[in-house]
N, C-alpha and C positions, 0 to 999 in steps of 0.2 A: 746870445749865442756866438759872440765874436770869437771866444777862445776855441770853440768847437770848429768854426770855419778855419781858423788859423791851423788847427791840428789837421784838418782835412787837406789843406794846401801843403802842409809839411809832408803828408803821406805821398805826395806826388814827386817829391824831390828825388833826384837821381835817375829819372826816367828819360826817355827820348823826348827832345824838346817839343815836338808836335803832340805827343801823348800828354805831356804836362799842360800844354796850351789848351787842349780840348778838355782835360780834366778840370782845369781852373775855370774855363767857360761854364761848364756844367755846375760846379759848386757855387760860383758867384751869382748864378741865376736865382739863387734863393730857394724858397720852399718853406713848408711849415716846420720841418725838422721834428715832427712829433715823435718819431721812433727814437732818435738819439736823446731827445729830451726825457723820454721815459727811462731810457737806460741810465742817464745821469741821476734821475730822481731815485731809482732803485739803488744805485751805487751810493748815493748820499745816505739813504736809510740804512745801508749796510756799513757805513763809515769807511768806504774804500778810499784809498789815496786818490786825489784829484787827477793826477796824471794817468793813473790806471783807468779811471772812469772815462776820461776823454779818449783814451785809446779804444776802449770797448765801444763807446758811442760812435767814434769815427768809423770803425769797422762796420757797424750796423748801417750807417748812412751811406758808406761807399757801396755796400751790397744793394741797398735800395736804389741808389742812383744808377748803378750798372743795370739793374733790372728795367728801369725806366728807359734807358738808352736802347736796350734791346726791344722793349715794347714798341718804341717809336719806329724802329726798323720794321717790325712786323706789320704795324698799322700804317706805315708811311705817313706818320703824323707830321704836320708842318710846324706847329707851335707847341711849346710847353712853357708854362710860367711866363707867357707873353714874349718869349724869345724863340727864334728859329731853333728847331731841334738839331741835334748833331747830324742826323741822317740827311737833313736838308742843307745844312751848311757845309759838311765835309763829305757827304756821300755814304752809301750803305757799308762799303768796305771798312772805312775808318770808324764808322759808328759801331759796327760789330766788334772790331778790334779794341776800341776804347772801352766798351762795356766789359770785354774780357779782361782788359788791363785793370779796371777798377775792382772786379771780382778777386783777381789774384792779389792785388795790394791789400784788400781786406783780409784775406786768408793769411797773408804774411804778418799782418799786425796781430792777428789772433795767435798765430804760431809763436810770435815773439813774447806773448804774455804767458801762455800756458799751452803747450803743444797738444795736450789731451783735448782741448776745446776745438781743435781743428775738425775732428770727426763730427762733432755735434753741429758746428756751423756749416760744414760741407753737406751734411744731411739736410739742413734747412734749405740750402740753395738747391740741392737735388729735388726736394719736394716742391719748391717754387717752379722749377723747370718742368717737372712732371705734370704739375697742374696746368701750366701754360700749354703743354702738348695735349692734355686732355681737353682743354677748352678749344683748341684748334680742331681736334678730332670730332667734336660735337657742334662745331660752328654751323649755324644755319638750321639746326634742329629746334622746332618749337615744342617738342615733346620731352624736353629735359625734365628729369625727376629731381625732387628736392635733395636726395642723397648725393647725386652727381653734382648738383649746383654747390652744395656745401663742401664737397671734396675739392672742387675747383677754387672756391674763394678761401677756404682754409689753407690750401696749399699756396696759392699765388700771393695772398695778402696776410692771412692769419699767421703763417709760420714765421715770417720775419718779425711781426709784432710779438709773437711768442718769444723769439730770441731777444728782442729788445728788453723784455721783462726779465728773462731768465739768465742772460749772460753774466751780469755782475754776481749773481748768487752762485752760478756754476764756477766762476773764477775764484770766488771766496770759499768754495768747498761746502756750501750750504746744502743740506739734503733736500730742501724744499724747492730747489730750482725747477723741478718738474711741475709743481703747482703754479709757479709763476709763468712757466711756458704755457700752461693751459689757460691761465687768466689772459695772457697776451693774445693768444689765438682767438679767444672770444671777443676781445676788443677789436682785433683785426677783422673778424667776421662782421661786427657792427659797422665798422668803418666802410667796408666794401658794400654792405647793403645800402647804406645812406648814399654812397656814390652811385649805386645802380638806380636808386629812386630818382636822383637828380638828373639822370639821362633823359627823363621824360618831360622836364619842365624848362621853360625859357628863363633867361636872366640868372643862370646859375654859374656862368663862366665856362660851361661846357657846351659843345655843339649838340643841340637838341636832337634826340633820337639817334645819336651816333652809334651807340652800342647796339640798339635794335636793328639799324640798317646794316651794321657789320656782322649781323648774324649771331650776336651774343644774347642768349636767353638768360634773363636775370630774374630775381625773386618776384617782382611785381607781375611779370608776364607769366611765370609759372603758376602763381596763385590764380591769375585770371583764367588761364586755359584749363586748369583743373576744374573750375566751376562752370565755364561756358564753352569749353571745347576750343579747338585750334583752327577751325575752318576760316573764320574772319581774319585771323592773323596771317594764315598762309596765303589767303587771297590778296591781302594788302601787300605782303612782302614780295609777291611775284612781280608786282608793278607798283612800287611805292609812290604815291602822290601825296602832296601835303594835306589835302582835304581828307584823304583816307586815314593818314596817320593821326590827324586831329580827331577824327571820329573814334578811332581805337582808344586814343587817350581819354576822351570823354567817357567812354564806356568803362575804362579802367578806374577812373575817378569815382564814378557812380557805384562801382563794385566794391570800393573801399580797399583795394589792394595796396595802395600806397600807404594808407594809414596803418594797415596791418603789418606791412614790411617795416615801417618805422617803429612800431610797437615791439616787433621782434628785436630790432637793433637795440632799443632801450633795455629790453630784458637781458640781452647778452652783456651789455655794459654793467648793469646791476649785478649780474652773476659774477662777472670778472672782479669787480671791486669787492664783492663779498668774499671771494677767495683770497684776495690780497689782505683784506682786513683781518683774516683769521690766521695769518702767518706770523711766526715769532720774530719779526723785525719791525722797525719803524717805517711802515708803508704809508704814512699820512701824506707825504709829498706826492707819492705816486697817485693815491686816491684823489687828492686835490687837483693834480694836473689833468688826469683823465676826465674827472668830473667837469672841470671848467672847460676843457676842450670840447667835450660832447654837448655841454650846455650851450656853448656858442654855436656848434654845428646844428643842433636841433632848433635853435632860435632862428638861424638863417633859413633852414629848411621850411619851418612853419610859415615863413613869409611868402613862400611860393607854392607850397603844397596845401590845397584846401582841406 
C-alpha cells in the first residue's frame, strides 16, 4: 500500500502547513486500508488506469479518515491505532477543521476526475452524517428496533463501503455501479456487526463495553432485549458496575445473540460476493480480497467469542 500512502500525502500538498502536518500524522498512523484496497481491486477488474485508480482510492480513504477524526471529537477518544487522536493532540477546534479539510480534499479529487461523481460522493457523505445524527438522537435507548439499527450502520459504515465498490465503475460509466454499491453496503453492514460484537469481549483491542456504556445499542443487545426484555439492561446501565456488566454478558452468551449476530454478518458477506460474482467484469480480485479479509476477521473473533 506504499503507493496509496504516497498519493494520500500528495493530496495534502498546497495546504496550510499545520493542516498538512495533521493530515500526515493521521495518514502515517496506518490502518487496514480495506476500503481503498477494495476500490483498487474493482478498478483492476475494470482495467482502469493505475493513476486513476489511486486517485479514487485516495478519495475514499480521505473521507474515511475525516469521519474517524470527527468521531473521535464526538467520543472524546484518547487513542486510535495506538496513537493519540487528533482531538487529544491538537484540541477539538483543529480536529474538527482538519476533518473538514480532508472531506473537501476528497471531493476536489473526485471533481478533478469526473465532476458528475461529486453529487454521488456528496450524497454518500451526507448519508454518513445523517446516520451519525440519528445515532446521537437514539443514544441511550435500549428499545432500538432492527430497522433503525440497520439505517444507522448502513449509513455510517455501509455507504462508504458501497462507494468503495462502486466508484471505479461509476467513473468508467458502467451501468452496474449501483449493484456494486449494494454489494459494498452489505459488506459494510457485516463489518459493523462484527465490530459491535467485539465491544463485549476482552482482548480484542477495543475498550470492553465502550459502546454499551456510551449508550450505543447494537445488534447483540437488540436481539437479547427482543427475547428477554430490557429491564435488566436498564437497571445495569443506570449504575454500571463491572460485576453487573459481566452478568449481562454471560446472559447474552447463553442466549446465543453473539453467534446469531456473526451468522448474520457471514450471510451479508456471502450475499455481497454473490452480487459481485454475477456482474460482467472480472471481480475475482474483489471476491478474493473480501473473502480473505473476513476469513481472518472471523478467525480472530472465534478466538474470543464462545
